[in-house]
C-alpha positions in Angstrom: 54.2 13.7 -24.3 52.8 16.4 -21.9 49.5 16.4 -23.8 49.3 12.6 -23.2 49.7 13.2 -19.5 47.1 16.0 -19.5 44.6 13.7 -21.2 45.4 10.9 -18.8 44.9 13.2 -15.8 41.6 14.5 -17.1 40.3 10.9 -17.7 41.6 10.0 -14.2 39.8 13.0 -12.7 36.6 12.2 -14.6 36.7 8.5 -13.5 37.3 9.6 -9.9 34.3 12.0 -10.0 32.2 9.3 -11.5 33.0 6.8 -8.8 32.5 9.4 -6.1 29.1 10.5 -7.5 27.9 6.9 -7.8 29.0 5.9 -4.3 27.9 9.1 -2.4 24.2 8.4 -2.3 24.9 4.9 -1.0 27.0 6.4 1.8 24.1 8.6 3.0 21.3 6.2 2.3 18.8 5.5 5.1 18.6 2.0 6.5 15.2 0.5 5.8 13.2 -1.8 8.0 10.3 -4.0 6.8 7.5 -4.2 9.4 4.7 -6.6 8.5 2.2 -5.0 10.9 1.6 -5.9 14.5 0.4 -9.4 15.3 -2.7 -9.0 17.5 -3.0 -11.7 20.2 -6.2 -12.0 22.2 -7.4 -8.8 20.5 -10.3 -8.7 18.1 -9.2 -8.9 14.5 -9.5 -5.2 14.1 -7.8 -3.9 11.0 -8.1 -0.4 12.3 -6.1 -1.1 15.5 -3.6 -3.2 13.6 -3.1 -0.7 10.8 -3.2 2.5 12.9 -0.8 1.2 15.6 1.6 0.0 12.9 1.4 3.3 11.1 1.9 5.2 14.4 5.0 3.2 15.3 6.4 3.7 11.8 6.0 7.5 12.3 7.6 7.5 15.7 10.6 5.4 14.5 11.1 7.6 11.4 10.8 10.7 13.6 13.5 9.7 16.0 15.9 7.6 13.9 17.6 7.4 10.5 15.4 4.5 9.4 12.7 4.2 6.7 10.0 1.7 7.8 8.3 -0.2 5.0 4.8 -1.6 5.6 3.1 -4.2 3.4 0.3 -3.2 1.0 -2.7 -5.2 2.1 -5.7 -3.4 0.8 -7.3 -2.5 4.2 -7.7 -6.1 5.4 -6.6 -7.8 8.5 -3.0 -8.8 8.0 -2.2 -12.4 9.0 1.2 -12.7 10.7 3.8 -14.2 8.3 6.7 -16.3 9.6 10.1 -14.7 9.9 11.5 -16.5 6.9 8.9 -15.1 4.6 9.4 -11.6 6.1 13.2 -11.9 5.5 12.5 -12.9 1.9 10.0 -10.0 1.3 12.4 -7.5 3.0 15.3 -8.6 0.8 13.1 -8.2 -2.3 12.2 -4.7 -1.2 15.8 -3.8 -0.4 15.3 -3.6 3.4 18.2 -4.2 5.8 16.1 -5.3 8.7 12.8 -6.9 9.7 10.8 -5.6 12.6 8.5 -8.2 14.3 5.9 -6.9 16.7 2.9 -8.1 18.7 0.2 -6.5 20.8 -1.1 -8.9 23.4 -4.2 -8.1 25.3 -4.4 -9.6 28.8 -7.7 -8.5 30.4 -7.5 -4.7 30.5 -3.7 -4.7 30.0 -1.6 -4.5 26.8 1.8 -6.0 26.3 3.6 -4.7 23.2 6.7 -6.5 22.1 9.1 -5.6 19.3 12.1 -7.5 17.9 14.6 -6.2 15.2 16.3 -8.7 13.0 19.3 -8.2 10.7 18.4 -10.0 7.4 22.1 -10.6 6.5 22.7 -12.8 9.5 19.1 -13.8 10.4 19.7 -12.8 14.0 17.8 -10.6 16.4 19.8 -7.4 17.1 17.4 -5.6 19.4 14.3 -6.3 21.5 12.0 -4.3 23.8 8.6 -4.6 25.4 6.1 -2.5 27.4 2.9 -3.0 29.3 0.0 -0.6 29.6 -3.3 -0.6 31.4 -5.9 0.6 28.9 -6.2 1.2 25.2 -5.7 4.9 25.8 -2.1 4.1 26.9 -1.4 2.6 23.4 -0.1 5.9 21.9 2.3 6.7 24.7 3.6 3.1 24.7 4.2 3.2 21.0 5.9 6.6 21.3 8.3 5.2 23.9 9.1 2.1 21.8 9.7 4.4 18.8 12.2 6.5 20.8 14.0 3.4 22.2 14.1 1.6 18.8 17.5 0.1 18.1 19.1 1.8 21.1 20.6 0.4 24.3 17.9 2.3 26.3 14.9 0.2 27.1 11.5 1.8 26.7 10.4 0.6 30.2 13.1 2.7 31.7 11.5 5.9 30.2 9.5 7.7 32.9 7.4 9.6 30.4 4.4 7.3 30.3 3.9 7.4 34.1 4.2 11.2 34.0 1.8 11.5 31.0 -0.9 9.0 32.4 -0.7 10.5 35.9 -1.0 14.0 34.5 -4.0 13.0 32.3 -5.6 11.3 35.4 -5.2 14.4 37.5 -6.7 16.6 34.7 -9.7 14.2 34.4 -10.3 14.2 38.1 -10.0 18.0 38.3 -12.5 18.4 35.4 -14.9 15.9 37.0 -14.7 17.8 40.3 -15.2 21.1 38.6 -18.1 19.9 36.5 -19.7 18.2 39.6 -19.4 21.4 41.6 -20.7 23.6 38.7 -23.7 21.3 38.0 -24.3 20.3 41.6 -23.7 16.6 41.0 
């Protein structure tokens, strides 16, 4: 009878280890977000801007958070904005937990960047943030701030880094211009 219990215990232990090994990767799996590129509004249909800004935001999000951002494969063409229902379907097919919707709107010499995160299980928005910038050169710092604030209670507009960066860059440019003007007598 004791050999029967020994066999039973070894099978029980084997089953326990098998269940643990199968469930462990799921417990530590990254959450994934499907991001069907930025929608460009009042901006030239520029694949370079659309793709590079989307890739840059992806890098900032993955750098600061436990998320994997999935971008569509579109063969270097301008990506037409798909509706949210299609994004939910595509995200579900790719095993994503969320859909990130984003737009870059150009108003004169200003950009407004807006992001919304949707949980595909419930179809509801769980996070939103937006920023404004003056020129195209501000695009990188704006995306960096949005990447840091992604899916957090902190809003990107409350981050003082952009003003500090752009003021510093402006001061450096003015100093260089003055120095060059003095050196060349301009």
